[in-house]
PLY file of the C-alpha trace (Angstrom):
ply
format ascii 1.0
element vertex 57
property float x
property float y
property float z
element edge 56
property int vertex1
property int vertex2
end_header
0.00 0.00 0.00
1.57 3.28 -1.09
0.55 6.83 -0.34
0.06 9.23 -3.27
2.80 11.84 -3.43
2.21 15.58 -3.70
2.37 15.45 -7.51
-0.80 13.33 -7.47
-2.68 16.21 -5.82
-1.10 18.92 -7.98
-3.24 18.01 -10.99
-6.63 19.41 -12.02
-9.33 18.78 -9.42
-11.49 16.55 -11.63
-8.49 14.38 -12.55
-7.53 13.95 -8.89
-11.14 13.05 -8.02
-11.20 10.34 -10.71
-7.80 9.09 -9.59
-9.04 8.58 -6.02
-11.79 6.18 -7.10
-11.02 2.64 -6.01
-8.23 3.72 -3.64
-8.12 2.45 -0.06
-8.35 5.07 2.68
-6.77 3.94 5.98
-6.84 5.62 9.38
-4.78 4.35 12.31
-5.91 5.61 15.70
-5.56 4.93 19.42
-8.81 4.09 21.17
-7.18 4.20 24.60
-6.60 0.45 24.86
-2.89 0.82 24.10
-3.26 -1.16 20.88
-3.57 0.84 17.62
-6.82 0.39 15.72
-7.18 0.46 11.95
-10.22 1.72 10.07
-10.26 1.42 6.28
-12.54 1.57 3.27
-12.52 1.87 -0.51
-13.35 5.25 -2.08
-16.31 4.66 -4.40
-17.58 8.21 -4.93
-15.92 11.61 -5.25
-16.98 15.17 -6.01
-14.74 17.79 -7.58
-14.95 21.49 -6.72
-12.31 24.10 -7.26
-13.27 26.89 -9.59
-12.95 30.40 -8.20
-16.43 31.03 -9.64
-17.97 27.92 -8.04
-19.92 28.93 -4.91
-19.74 25.34 -3.60
-15.94 25.31 -3.47
0 1
1 2
2 3
3 4
4 5
5 6
6 7
7 8
8 9
9 10
10 11
11 12
12 13
13 14
14 15
15 16
16 17
17 18
18 19
19 20
20 21
21 22
22 23
23 24
24 25
25 26
26 27
27 28
28 29
29 30
30 31
31 32
32 33
33 34
34 35
35 36
36 37
37 38
38 39
39 40
40 41
41 42
42 43
43 44
44 45
45 46
46 47
47 48
48 49
49 50
50 51
51 52
52 53
53 54
54 55
55 56
């Protein structure tokens, strides 16, 4: 499992959004038990905003 580098996110917003589809998102966290927990899922939907004229961005 590799993390996308900064160049991945330096592209146009819509291209990055498409590129994220199917990727696994993983979060490691401590729930206080002393043993790290892992939460993960597959990205199956994205939305792309980013225009200066887009009120939703």
